C-alpha atoms as an extended CHARMM CRD file, in Angstrom:
* protein
*
       271  EXT
         1         1  UNK       CA             31.5360000000      -29.2890000000      -21.5170000000  PROA      1               0.0000000000
         2         2  UNK       CA             31.6190000000      -26.8260000000      -18.6050000000  PROA      2               0.0000000000
         3         3  UNK       CA             33.2980000000      -27.9880000000      -15.4330000000  PROA      3               0.0000000000
         4         4  UNK       CA             34.3450000000      -31.2860000000      -16.9850000000  PROA      4               0.0000000000
         5         5  UNK       CA             36.9470000000      -31.8830000000      -14.2490000000  PROA      5               0.0000000000
         6         6  UNK       CA             34.5150000000      -32.6560000000      -11.4210000000  PROA      6               0.0000000000
         7         7  UNK       CA             32.1200000000      -34.3090000000      -13.8060000000  PROA      7               0.0000000000
         8         8  UNK       CA             34.8640000000      -36.5880000000      -15.1110000000  PROA      8               0.0000000000
         9         9  UNK       CA             35.6950000000      -37.6390000000      -11.5530000000  PROA      9               0.0000000000
        10        10  UNK       CA             32.0360000000      -38.3690000000      -10.8550000000  PROA      10              0.0000000000
        11        11  UNK       CA             31.5630000000      -40.4170000000      -14.0240000000  PROA      11              0.0000000000
        12        12  UNK       CA             34.7440000000      -42.3350000000      -13.2790000000  PROA      12              0.0000000000
        13        13  UNK       CA             33.1330000000      -43.4800000000      -10.0250000000  PROA      13              0.0000000000
        14        14  UNK       CA             29.9470000000      -44.4310000000      -11.8960000000  PROA      14              0.0000000000
        15        15  UNK       CA             27.8200000000      -41.9520000000       -9.9360000000  PROA      15              0.0000000000
        16        16  UNK       CA             24.9290000000      -39.8520000000      -11.1150000000  PROA      16              0.0000000000
        17        17  UNK       CA             24.6230000000      -36.2310000000      -10.0110000000  PROA      17              0.0000000000
        18        18  UNK       CA             21.7730000000      -37.1860000000       -7.6860000000  PROA      18              0.0000000000
        19        19  UNK       CA             23.7930000000      -40.0370000000       -6.1330000000  PROA      19              0.0000000000
        20        20  UNK       CA             26.7760000000      -37.7690000000       -5.5270000000  PROA      20              0.0000000000
        21        21  UNK       CA             24.5090000000      -35.1160000000       -4.0280000000  PROA      21              0.0000000000
        22        22  UNK       CA             23.0660000000      -37.6850000000       -1.6150000000  PROA      22              0.0000000000
        23        23  UNK       CA             26.5210000000      -38.9140000000       -0.6820000000  PROA      23              0.0000000000
        24        24  UNK       CA             27.8550000000      -35.4710000000        0.2440000000  PROA      24              0.0000000000
        25        25  UNK       CA             24.6420000000      -34.0750000000        1.7470000000  PROA      25              0.0000000000
        26        26  UNK       CA             23.8910000000      -31.5560000000       -0.9820000000  PROA      26              0.0000000000
        27        27  UNK       CA             21.2750000000      -31.0840000000       -3.6660000000  PROA      27              0.0000000000
        28        28  UNK       CA             21.5800000000      -32.2230000000       -7.2430000000  PROA      28              0.0000000000
        29        29  UNK       CA             21.3890000000      -28.5860000000       -8.3630000000  PROA      29              0.0000000000
        30        30  UNK       CA             24.4260000000      -27.7590000000       -6.1930000000  PROA      30              0.0000000000
        31        31  UNK       CA             26.4080000000      -30.6380000000       -7.6850000000  PROA      31              0.0000000000
        32        32  UNK       CA             25.5840000000      -29.4630000000      -11.2080000000  PROA      32              0.0000000000
        33        33  UNK       CA             26.6910000000      -25.9310000000      -10.3180000000  PROA      33              0.0000000000
        34        34  UNK       CA             29.9920000000      -27.2630000000       -8.9710000000  PROA      34              0.0000000000
        35        35  UNK       CA             30.5110000000      -29.1530000000      -12.2190000000  PROA      35              0.0000000000
        36        36  UNK       CA             29.8240000000      -25.9560000000      -14.1810000000  PROA      36              0.0000000000
        37        37  UNK       CA             32.6240000000      -24.0870000000      -12.4360000000  PROA      37              0.0000000000
        38        38  UNK       CA             31.2660000000      -23.0070000000       -9.0320000000  PROA      38              0.0000000000
        39        39  UNK       CA             33.7470000000      -23.7240000000       -6.2250000000  PROA      39              0.0000000000
        40        40  UNK       CA             32.3420000000      -26.2550000000       -3.7010000000  PROA      40              0.0000000000
        41        41  UNK       CA             32.0910000000      -24.9610000000       -0.1310000000  PROA      41              0.0000000000
        42        42  UNK       CA             34.9180000000      -25.9590000000        2.1960000000  PROA      42              0.0000000000
        43        43  UNK       CA             32.5310000000      -27.9590000000        4.3500000000  PROA      43              0.0000000000
        44        44  UNK       CA             31.8140000000      -30.3020000000        1.4140000000  PROA      44              0.0000000000
        45        45  UNK       CA             35.3980000000      -30.9030000000        0.2500000000  PROA      45              0.0000000000
        46        46  UNK       CA             36.1080000000      -33.8700000000        2.5360000000  PROA      46              0.0000000000
        47        47  UNK       CA             32.7970000000      -35.5050000000        1.6560000000  PROA      47              0.0000000000
        48        48  UNK       CA             33.4890000000      -34.9890000000       -2.0530000000  PROA      48              0.0000000000
        49        49  UNK       CA             36.9770000000      -36.4400000000       -1.6090000000  PROA      49              0.0000000000
        50        50  UNK       CA             35.5540000000      -39.5860000000        0.0040000000  PROA      50              0.0000000000
        51        51  UNK       CA             32.7120000000      -39.9790000000       -2.4980000000  PROA      51              0.0000000000
        52        52  UNK       CA             34.9020000000      -39.4520000000       -5.5740000000  PROA      52              0.0000000000
        53        53  UNK       CA             37.9670000000      -41.3070000000       -4.2560000000  PROA      53              0.0000000000
        54        54  UNK       CA             40.1930000000      -38.3230000000       -4.8950000000  PROA      54              0.0000000000
        55        55  UNK       CA             42.3650000000      -36.0350000000       -2.8120000000  PROA      55              0.0000000000
        56        56  UNK       CA             41.0510000000      -32.6170000000       -1.7750000000  PROA      56              0.0000000000
        57        57  UNK       CA             43.7380000000      -31.0580000000       -3.9770000000  PROA      57              0.0000000000
        58        58  UNK       CA             42.3550000000      -33.0250000000       -6.9350000000  PROA      58              0.0000000000
        59        59  UNK       CA             38.8490000000      -31.7680000000       -6.1490000000  PROA      59              0.0000000000
        60        60  UNK       CA             40.0410000000      -28.1530000000       -6.0590000000  PROA      60              0.0000000000
        61        61  UNK       CA             42.1060000000      -28.6840000000       -9.2270000000  PROA      61              0.0000000000
        62        62  UNK       CA             39.0590000000      -30.1290000000      -11.0050000000  PROA      62              0.0000000000
        63        63  UNK       CA             36.9410000000      -27.1820000000       -9.8380000000  PROA      63              0.0000000000
        64        64  UNK       CA             39.6060000000      -24.7560000000      -11.0760000000  PROA      64              0.0000000000
        65        65  UNK       CA             39.6480000000      -26.6250000000      -14.3760000000  PROA      65              0.0000000000
        66        66  UNK       CA             35.9050000000      -26.0310000000      -14.6480000000  PROA      66              0.0000000000
        67        67  UNK       CA             36.3310000000      -22.3260000000      -13.9080000000  PROA      67              0.0000000000
        68        68  UNK       CA             39.1510000000      -22.0650000000      -16.4710000000  PROA      68              0.0000000000
        69        69  UNK       CA             36.9790000000      -23.8870000000      -19.0020000000  PROA      69              0.0000000000
        70        70  UNK       CA             34.1800000000      -21.3590000000      -18.4040000000  PROA      70              0.0000000000
        71        71  UNK       CA             36.5580000000      -18.4250000000      -18.8340000000  PROA      71              0.0000000000
        72        72  UNK       CA             37.9660000000      -19.9590000000      -21.9960000000  PROA      72              0.0000000000
        73        73  UNK       CA             34.4750000000      -20.5640000000      -23.3430000000  PROA      73              0.0000000000
        74        74  UNK       CA             33.5110000000      -16.9400000000      -22.6590000000  PROA      74              0.0000000000
        75        75  UNK       CA             36.6310000000      -15.7190000000      -24.4770000000  PROA      75              0.0000000000
        76        76  UNK       CA             35.9250000000      -17.9220000000      -27.4610000000  PROA      76              0.0000000000
        77        77  UNK       CA             32.3250000000      -16.7070000000      -27.5980000000  PROA      77              0.0000000000
        78        78  UNK       CA             33.4250000000      -13.0490000000      -27.5570000000  PROA      78              0.0000000000
        79        79  UNK       CA             35.9840000000      -13.6650000000      -30.2810000000  PROA      79              0.0000000000
        80        80  UNK       CA             33.4100000000      -15.4560000000      -32.4100000000  PROA      80              0.0000000000
        81        81  UNK       CA             30.9410000000      -12.5670000000      -32.0290000000  PROA      81              0.0000000000
        82        82  UNK       CA             33.5680000000      -10.0170000000      -33.0890000000  PROA      82              0.0000000000
        83        83  UNK       CA             34.1030000000      -12.0680000000      -36.2900000000  PROA      83              0.0000000000
        84        84  UNK       CA             30.3760000000      -11.9820000000      -37.0920000000  PROA      84              0.0000000000
        85        85  UNK       CA             29.7490000000      -15.6700000000      -36.2310000000  PROA      85              0.0000000000
        86        86  UNK       CA             27.9750000000      -15.2920000000      -32.8750000000  PROA      86              0.0000000000
        87        87  UNK       CA             25.1080000000      -17.6410000000      -33.6870000000  PROA      87              0.0000000000
        88        88  UNK       CA             27.3070000000      -20.5880000000      -34.7050000000  PROA      88              0.0000000000
        89        89  UNK       CA             29.9380000000      -20.2450000000      -31.9950000000  PROA      89              0.0000000000
        90        90  UNK       CA             27.4200000000      -19.5270000000      -29.1970000000  PROA      90              0.0000000000
        91        91  UNK       CA             26.4740000000      -23.1810000000      -28.9790000000  PROA      91              0.0000000000
        92        92  UNK       CA             30.1150000000      -24.2960000000      -28.9470000000  PROA      92              0.0000000000
        93        93  UNK       CA             30.9020000000      -21.8010000000      -26.1820000000  PROA      93              0.0000000000
        94        94  UNK       CA             27.9900000000      -23.0720000000      -24.1170000000  PROA      94              0.0000000000
        95        95  UNK       CA             29.4400000000      -26.5870000000      -24.3160000000  PROA      95              0.0000000000
        96        96  UNK       CA             32.8940000000      -25.3500000000      -23.2100000000  PROA      96              0.0000000000
        97        97  UNK       CA             34.7930000000      -27.0660000000      -26.0820000000  PROA      97              0.0000000000
        98        98  UNK       CA             34.5610000000      -30.6130000000      -24.6010000000  PROA      98              0.0000000000
        99        99  UNK       CA             33.2250000000      -33.6080000000      -26.4290000000  PROA      99              0.0000000000
       100       100  UNK       CA             29.7510000000      -34.8310000000      -25.4250000000  PROA      100             0.0000000000
       101       101  UNK       CA             29.2690000000      -38.4180000000      -24.3480000000  PROA      101             0.0000000000
       102       102  UNK       CA             29.0960000000      -40.9690000000      -27.1600000000  PROA      102             0.0000000000
       103       103  UNK       CA             25.5630000000      -42.3180000000      -26.7640000000  PROA      103             0.0000000000
       104       104  UNK       CA             26.0210000000      -45.1990000000      -29.1980000000  PROA      104             0.0000000000
       105       105  UNK       CA             29.1910000000      -46.3590000000      -27.4430000000  PROA      105             0.0000000000
       106       106  UNK       CA             27.4610000000      -46.1600000000      -24.0420000000  PROA      106             0.0000000000
       107       107  UNK       CA             24.6240000000      -48.3160000000      -25.3280000000  PROA      107             0.0000000000
       108       108  UNK       CA             27.0440000000      -50.8580000000      -26.8680000000  PROA      108             0.0000000000
       109       109  UNK       CA             29.0120000000      -51.1030000000      -23.6180000000  PROA      109             0.0000000000
       110       110  UNK       CA             25.8080000000      -51.5890000000      -21.5660000000  PROA      110             0.0000000000
       111       111  UNK       CA             26.2470000000      -48.4260000000      -19.5190000000  PROA      111             0.0000000000
       112       112  UNK       CA             23.6620000000      -47.6980000000      -16.7840000000  PROA      112             0.0000000000
       113       113  UNK       CA             20.3920000000      -46.1510000000      -17.9130000000  PROA      113             0.0000000000
       114       114  UNK       CA             21.0240000000      -42.8800000000      -16.0880000000  PROA      114             0.0000000000
       115       115  UNK       CA             24.3940000000      -42.5070000000      -17.8250000000  PROA      115             0.0000000000
       116       116  UNK       CA             22.8620000000      -43.1140000000      -21.2640000000  PROA      116             0.0000000000
       117       117  UNK       CA             20.0940000000      -40.6060000000      -20.4620000000  PROA      117             0.0000000000
       118       118  UNK       CA             22.6920000000      -38.0170000000      -19.4860000000  PROA      118             0.0000000000
       119       119  UNK       CA             24.5660000000      -38.6520000000      -22.7270000000  PROA      119             0.0000000000
       120       120  UNK       CA             21.3800000000      -38.1620000000      -24.7380000000  PROA      120             0.0000000000
       121       121  UNK       CA             20.6690000000      -34.9400000000      -22.8580000000  PROA      121             0.0000000000
       122       122  UNK       CA             24.1350000000      -33.6120000000      -23.6320000000  PROA      122             0.0000000000
       123       123  UNK       CA             23.8060000000      -34.5910000000      -27.2810000000  PROA      123             0.0000000000
       124       124  UNK       CA             20.5080000000      -32.7020000000      -27.4970000000  PROA      124             0.0000000000
       125       125  UNK       CA             22.0090000000      -29.6410000000      -25.7760000000  PROA      125             0.0000000000
       126       126  UNK       CA             24.9260000000      -29.6710000000      -28.2120000000  PROA      126             0.0000000000
       127       127  UNK       CA             22.4560000000      -29.0640000000      -31.0600000000  PROA      127             0.0000000000
       128       128  UNK       CA             20.9090000000      -26.0140000000      -29.3680000000  PROA      128             0.0000000000
       129       129  UNK       CA             22.3530000000      -22.5100000000      -29.1430000000  PROA      129             0.0000000000
       130       130  UNK       CA             23.2980000000      -21.3350000000      -25.7010000000  PROA      130             0.0000000000
       131       131  UNK       CA             20.2950000000      -19.7280000000      -24.0120000000  PROA      131             0.0000000000
       132       132  UNK       CA             20.5330000000      -16.0260000000      -23.3780000000  PROA      132             0.0000000000
       133       133  UNK       CA             20.1650000000      -15.3790000000      -19.7030000000  PROA      133             0.0000000000
       134       134  UNK       CA             18.2650000000      -12.2380000000      -18.9010000000  PROA      134             0.0000000000
       135       135  UNK       CA             18.7950000000      -10.9320000000      -15.4510000000  PROA      135             0.0000000000
       136       136  UNK       CA             15.3870000000      -10.3210000000      -13.9990000000  PROA      136             0.0000000000
       137       137  UNK       CA             15.1130000000       -7.1820000000      -11.9950000000  PROA      137             0.0000000000
       138       138  UNK       CA             12.9710000000       -7.8960000000       -9.0000000000  PROA      138             0.0000000000
       139       139  UNK       CA             11.1350000000       -5.0970000000       -7.2900000000  PROA      139             0.0000000000
       140       140  UNK       CA             12.4500000000       -4.7560000000       -3.7640000000  PROA      140             0.0000000000
       141       141  UNK       CA             10.6250000000       -3.1840000000       -0.8230000000  PROA      141             0.0000000000
       142       142  UNK       CA             11.3600000000        0.4440000000       -0.0460000000  PROA      142             0.0000000000
       143       143  UNK       CA             11.7160000000        1.4090000000        3.6190000000  PROA      143             0.0000000000
       144       144  UNK       CA             10.4910000000       -2.0500000000        4.5580000000  PROA      144             0.0000000000
       145       145  UNK       CA              7.2000000000       -1.7750000000        2.6180000000  PROA      145             0.0000000000
       146       146  UNK       CA              6.1950000000       -3.3660000000       -0.6570000000  PROA      146             0.0000000000
       147       147  UNK       CA              4.7560000000       -1.3540000000       -3.5410000000  PROA      147             0.0000000000
       148       148  UNK       CA              1.2060000000       -2.4500000000       -2.7060000000  PROA      148             0.0000000000
       149       149  UNK       CA              1.6210000000       -1.4660000000        0.9420000000  PROA      149             0.0000000000
       150       150  UNK       CA              2.9590000000        1.9580000000       -0.0680000000  PROA      150             0.0000000000
       151       151  UNK       CA             -0.0070000000        2.5550000000       -2.4110000000  PROA      151             0.0000000000
       152       152  UNK       CA             -2.4310000000        1.5650000000        0.3520000000  PROA      152             0.0000000000
       153       153  UNK       CA             -0.6720000000        3.9670000000        2.7330000000  PROA      153             0.0000000000
       154       154  UNK       CA             -0.9370000000        6.8120000000        0.2110000000  PROA      154             0.0000000000
       155       155  UNK       CA             -4.6760000000        6.1780000000       -0.1690000000  PROA      155             0.0000000000
       156       156  UNK       CA             -5.2090000000        6.1900000000        3.6060000000  PROA      156             0.0000000000
       157       157  UNK       CA             -3.2580000000        9.4530000000        3.9440000000  PROA      157             0.0000000000
       158       158  UNK       CA             -5.2850000000       11.1030000000        1.1680000000  PROA      158             0.0000000000
       159       159  UNK       CA             -8.5630000000       10.0240000000        2.7810000000  PROA      159             0.0000000000
       160       160  UNK       CA             -7.4090000000       11.3240000000        6.1700000000  PROA      160             0.0000000000
       161       161  UNK       CA             -6.3860000000       14.6620000000        4.6300000000  PROA      161             0.0000000000
       162       162  UNK       CA             -9.7410000000       14.9760000000        2.8430000000  PROA      162             0.0000000000
       163       163  UNK       CA            -11.6080000000       14.2680000000        6.0890000000  PROA      163             0.0000000000
       164       164  UNK       CA             -9.5390000000       16.8920000000        7.9530000000  PROA      164             0.0000000000
       165       165  UNK       CA            -10.2270000000       19.5130000000        5.2740000000  PROA      165             0.0000000000
       166       166  UNK       CA            -13.9530000000       18.7420000000        5.3850000000  PROA      166             0.0000000000
       167       167  UNK       CA            -14.0300000000       19.1720000000        9.1780000000  PROA      167             0.0000000000
       168       168  UNK       CA            -12.1560000000       22.4730000000        8.9770000000  PROA      168             0.0000000000
       169       169  UNK       CA            -14.5040000000       23.8100000000        6.3230000000  PROA      169             0.0000000000
       170       170  UNK       CA            -17.5480000000       22.7100000000        8.2880000000  PROA      170             0.0000000000
       171       171  UNK       CA            -16.1720000000       24.2130000000       11.4970000000  PROA      171             0.0000000000
       172       172  UNK       CA            -14.9250000000       27.5870000000       10.3320000000  PROA      172             0.0000000000
       173       173  UNK       CA            -16.9210000000       28.4200000000        7.2230000000  PROA      173             0.0000000000
       174       174  UNK       CA            -20.2310000000       30.0060000000        8.2310000000  PROA      174             0.0000000000
       175       175  UNK       CA            -23.1870000000       27.7630000000        7.5390000000  PROA      175             0.0000000000
       176       176  UNK       CA            -26.5710000000       29.4340000000        6.9660000000  PROA      176             0.0000000000
       177       177  UNK       CA            -29.3280000000       27.8450000000        9.0220000000  PROA      177             0.0000000000
       178       178  UNK       CA            -32.9690000000       28.8530000000        9.2750000000  PROA      178             0.0000000000
       179       179  UNK       CA            -34.3180000000       30.1850000000       12.5500000000  PROA      179             0.0000000000
       180       180  UNK       CA            -37.3030000000       28.0340000000       13.5390000000  PROA      180             0.0000000000
       181       181  UNK       CA            -39.6580000000       27.4200000000       16.4130000000  PROA      181             0.0000000000
       182       182  UNK       CA            -37.5110000000       24.4390000000       17.4010000000  PROA      182             0.0000000000
       183       183  UNK       CA            -34.1790000000       26.2550000000       17.6880000000  PROA      183             0.0000000000
       184       184  UNK       CA            -34.9370000000       29.9360000000       18.3690000000  PROA      184             0.0000000000
       185       185  UNK       CA            -34.4120000000       29.5670000000       22.1420000000  PROA      185             0.0000000000
       186       186  UNK       CA            -30.7700000000       28.6330000000       21.4060000000  PROA      186             0.0000000000
       187       187  UNK       CA            -30.1440000000       31.8850000000       19.5170000000  PROA      187             0.0000000000
       188       188  UNK       CA            -32.5850000000       34.3310000000       21.1500000000  PROA      188             0.0000000000
       189       189  UNK       CA            -33.1070000000       35.4000000000       24.7780000000  PROA      189             0.0000000000
       190       190  UNK       CA            -36.6150000000       36.7090000000       25.4610000000  PROA      190             0.0000000000
       191       191  UNK       CA            -37.5070000000       38.8260000000       28.5370000000  PROA      191             0.0000000000
       192       192  UNK       CA            -40.2990000000       41.1630000000       29.7240000000  PROA      192             0.0000000000
       193       193  UNK       CA            -40.0930000000       44.3650000000       31.7380000000  PROA      193             0.0000000000
       194       194  UNK       CA            -42.9170000000       46.1030000000       33.6190000000  PROA      194             0.0000000000
       195       195  UNK       CA            -43.3510000000       49.7000000000       32.4140000000  PROA      195             0.0000000000
       196       196  UNK       CA            -45.5820000000       52.5800000000       33.5840000000  PROA      196             0.0000000000
       197       197  UNK       CA            -48.1270000000       52.0340000000       30.8450000000  PROA      197             0.0000000000
       198       198  UNK       CA            -47.6810000000       48.3950000000       29.9600000000  PROA      198             0.0000000000
       199       199  UNK       CA            -45.1630000000       45.6310000000       29.3180000000  PROA      199             0.0000000000
       200       200  UNK       CA            -41.9740000000       45.8140000000       27.2230000000  PROA      200             0.0000000000
       201       201  UNK       CA            -40.8280000000       42.6620000000       25.4300000000  PROA      201             0.0000000000
       202       202  UNK       CA            -37.0970000000       42.3710000000       24.7320000000  PROA      202             0.0000000000
       203       203  UNK       CA            -35.2680000000       39.8360000000       22.5260000000  PROA      203             0.0000000000
       204       204  UNK       CA            -31.4490000000       39.6480000000       22.5470000000  PROA      204             0.0000000000
       205       205  UNK       CA            -29.6820000000       37.7950000000       19.7420000000  PROA      205             0.0000000000
       206       206  UNK       CA            -26.9900000000       35.2170000000       20.5120000000  PROA      206             0.0000000000
       207       207  UNK       CA            -25.9200000000       35.0710000000       16.8320000000  PROA      207             0.0000000000
       208       208  UNK       CA            -26.0090000000       37.1140000000       13.6400000000  PROA      208             0.0000000000
       209       209  UNK       CA            -29.4890000000       36.7580000000       12.1550000000  PROA      209             0.0000000000
       210       210  UNK       CA            -30.7230000000       38.0760000000        8.8220000000  PROA      210             0.0000000000
       211       211  UNK       CA            -34.3620000000       39.0780000000        8.2160000000  PROA      211             0.0000000000
       212       212  UNK       CA            -35.2850000000       38.4920000000       11.8250000000  PROA      212             0.0000000000
       213       213  UNK       CA            -38.9460000000       38.5490000000       12.7950000000  PROA      213             0.0000000000
       214       214  UNK       CA            -40.8670000000       37.3610000000       15.8610000000  PROA      214             0.0000000000
       215       215  UNK       CA            -44.5600000000       37.6470000000       16.7200000000  PROA      215             0.0000000000
       216       216  UNK       CA            -45.4420000000       37.3010000000       20.4220000000  PROA      216             0.0000000000
       217       217  UNK       CA            -48.8280000000       37.1430000000       22.1280000000  PROA      217             0.0000000000
       218       218  UNK       CA            -48.5350000000       38.6900000000       25.5960000000  PROA      218             0.0000000000
       219       219  UNK       CA            -51.1850000000       37.9570000000       28.2180000000  PROA      219             0.0000000000
       220       220  UNK       CA            -51.8830000000       40.8660000000       30.6080000000  PROA      220             0.0000000000
       221       221  UNK       CA            -53.6510000000       40.4700000000       33.9590000000  PROA      221             0.0000000000
       222       222  UNK       CA            -55.5560000000       43.2280000000       35.7780000000  PROA      222             0.0000000000
       223       223  UNK       CA            -53.9390000000       44.2940000000       39.0150000000  PROA      223             0.0000000000
       224       224  UNK       CA            -57.3800000000       44.3850000000       40.6660000000  PROA      224             0.0000000000
       225       225  UNK       CA            -58.9730000000       41.2810000000       39.2610000000  PROA      225             0.0000000000
       226       226  UNK       CA            -56.8960000000       38.3090000000       38.2550000000  PROA      226             0.0000000000
       227       227  UNK       CA            -59.7780000000       36.9720000000       36.2320000000  PROA      227             0.0000000000
       228       228  UNK       CA            -59.6550000000       40.0700000000       34.0610000000  PROA      228             0.0000000000
       229       229  UNK       CA            -57.1320000000       39.1800000000       31.3480000000  PROA      229             0.0000000000
       230       230  UNK       CA            -56.3690000000       40.6680000000       27.9600000000  PROA      230             0.0000000000
       231       231  UNK       CA            -54.0160000000       39.6100000000       25.1120000000  PROA      231             0.0000000000
       232       232  UNK       CA            -51.7970000000       41.9420000000       23.1540000000  PROA      232             0.0000000000
       233       233  UNK       CA            -49.6310000000       41.1370000000       20.1090000000  PROA      233             0.0000000000
       234       234  UNK       CA            -46.0010000000       42.3260000000       19.9680000000  PROA      234             0.0000000000
       235       235  UNK       CA            -44.0520000000       42.1610000000       16.6950000000  PROA      235             0.0000000000
       236       236  UNK       CA            -40.2650000000       42.4130000000       16.6640000000  PROA      236             0.0000000000
       237       237  UNK       CA            -38.4020000000       42.6030000000       13.3270000000  PROA      237             0.0000000000
       238       238  UNK       CA            -35.0450000000       43.7000000000       11.8850000000  PROA      238             0.0000000000
       239       239  UNK       CA            -33.3030000000       43.1130000000        8.5390000000  PROA      239             0.0000000000
       240       240  UNK       CA            -30.0500000000       42.1730000000       10.3230000000  PROA      240             0.0000000000
       241       241  UNK       CA            -29.7520000000       41.4530000000       14.0280000000  PROA      241             0.0000000000
       242       242  UNK       CA            -26.1450000000       41.3380000000       15.2160000000  PROA      242             0.0000000000
       243       243  UNK       CA            -24.8850000000       39.1580000000       18.0270000000  PROA      243             0.0000000000
       244       244  UNK       CA            -25.7270000000       40.7990000000       21.3950000000  PROA      244             0.0000000000
       245       245  UNK       CA            -28.1670000000       43.2790000000       19.8410000000  PROA      245             0.0000000000
       246       246  UNK       CA            -31.5420000000       43.7640000000       21.5730000000  PROA      246             0.0000000000
       247       247  UNK       CA            -34.9430000000       44.5410000000       20.0230000000  PROA      247             0.0000000000
       248       248  UNK       CA            -37.8230000000       45.9490000000       22.0750000000  PROA      248             0.0000000000
       249       249  UNK       CA            -41.5810000000       46.0820000000       21.6330000000  PROA      249             0.0000000000
       250       250  UNK       CA            -44.3310000000       47.2830000000       23.9660000000  PROA      250             0.0000000000
       251       251  UNK       CA            -47.7110000000       45.9220000000       24.9630000000  PROA      251             0.0000000000
       252       252  UNK       CA            -49.3690000000       49.0350000000       26.4440000000  PROA      252             0.0000000000
       253       253  UNK       CA            -52.3050000000       48.7830000000       28.7340000000  PROA      253             0.0000000000
       254       254  UNK       CA            -52.5250000000       50.7450000000       31.9870000000  PROA      254             0.0000000000
       255       255  UNK       CA            -53.3520000000       48.9050000000       35.1990000000  PROA      255             0.0000000000
       256       256  UNK       CA            -52.3740000000       45.5120000000       33.7770000000  PROA      256             0.0000000000
       257       257  UNK       CA            -49.3500000000       43.3870000000       34.5060000000  PROA      257             0.0000000000
       258       258  UNK       CA            -47.5160000000       40.6050000000       32.7110000000  PROA      258             0.0000000000
       259       259  UNK       CA            -49.2730000000       37.2750000000       32.8790000000  PROA      259             0.0000000000
       260       260  UNK       CA            -47.4880000000       35.1600000000       30.3000000000  PROA      260             0.0000000000
       261       261  UNK       CA            -46.5620000000       34.9840000000       26.6280000000  PROA      261             0.0000000000
       262       262  UNK       CA            -46.6440000000       32.7320000000       23.5800000000  PROA      262             0.0000000000
       263       263  UNK       CA            -44.3280000000       32.9570000000       20.5700000000  PROA      263             0.0000000000
       264       264  UNK       CA            -46.6720000000       32.7200000000       17.5960000000  PROA      264             0.0000000000
       265       265  UNK       CA            -44.1290000000       32.7710000000       14.7850000000  PROA      265             0.0000000000
       266       266  UNK       CA            -40.3930000000       33.1560000000       14.2190000000  PROA      266             0.0000000000
       267       267  UNK       CA            -38.3770000000       33.7800000000       11.0990000000  PROA      267             0.0000000000
       268       268  UNK       CA            -34.8390000000       34.5790000000        9.9210000000  PROA      268             0.0000000000
       269       269  UNK       CA            -31.5540000000       33.0290000000        8.8250000000  PROA      269             0.0000000000
       270       270  UNK       CA            -28.6090000000       32.4000000000       11.1570000000  PROA      270             0.0000000000
       271       271  UNK       CA            -25.3430000000       33.4200000000        9.4750000000  PROA      271             0.0000000000
């Protein structure tokens, strides 16, 4: 069996692995690893010496015996595989070449229950081939982030990039908008000038406008009688009105002056 040196010392004291672990302040799994060839830590050597009733040198020698047994078992397993008998010799290599406990003898001698149970466990393991240990490759974080966190970060970056592209397109790509009665004052400046024979209406564009048209009703007031009023219609139109361009239209009527105006209709597309 692997690490039979330490295990033999433990059994000689009549201790189970759990009892030895409690005595030295370790876990049962640690004790089993020591018995399978792992060197006990230096901080546990004195406690092991006291619990097993052996010198520290004996403890180290027993641990070395376990390591040598493991190495020997590995060599025997490799030699058996090269001869084409890997399946049969694998189980023997796993047991390290030592004899398992005699369960029948333990029962006849009235050994403790835990010792008989351990003998039965070893007898059962002797009938099984050594398990093949597959080293599991665990995914480790990259740059301090797990795989899920990195995926989430990529998604957030893609969404942010898409939003930035949308804003740029919306900001710099011209968007066609209709010119209406509600927004024309934002894109058109309307003024009136007194002329010799009437009133001139002027509209100046603050944006490029296609198919521009505007119909204005201009109220004219007599210079001699403010109750004498007339209305004239002025139509301004152009297929394309550039930014800063001015259109003019006249409402001619001698002896009248500007009294007010009303935009009747407006049309066009802001580009």
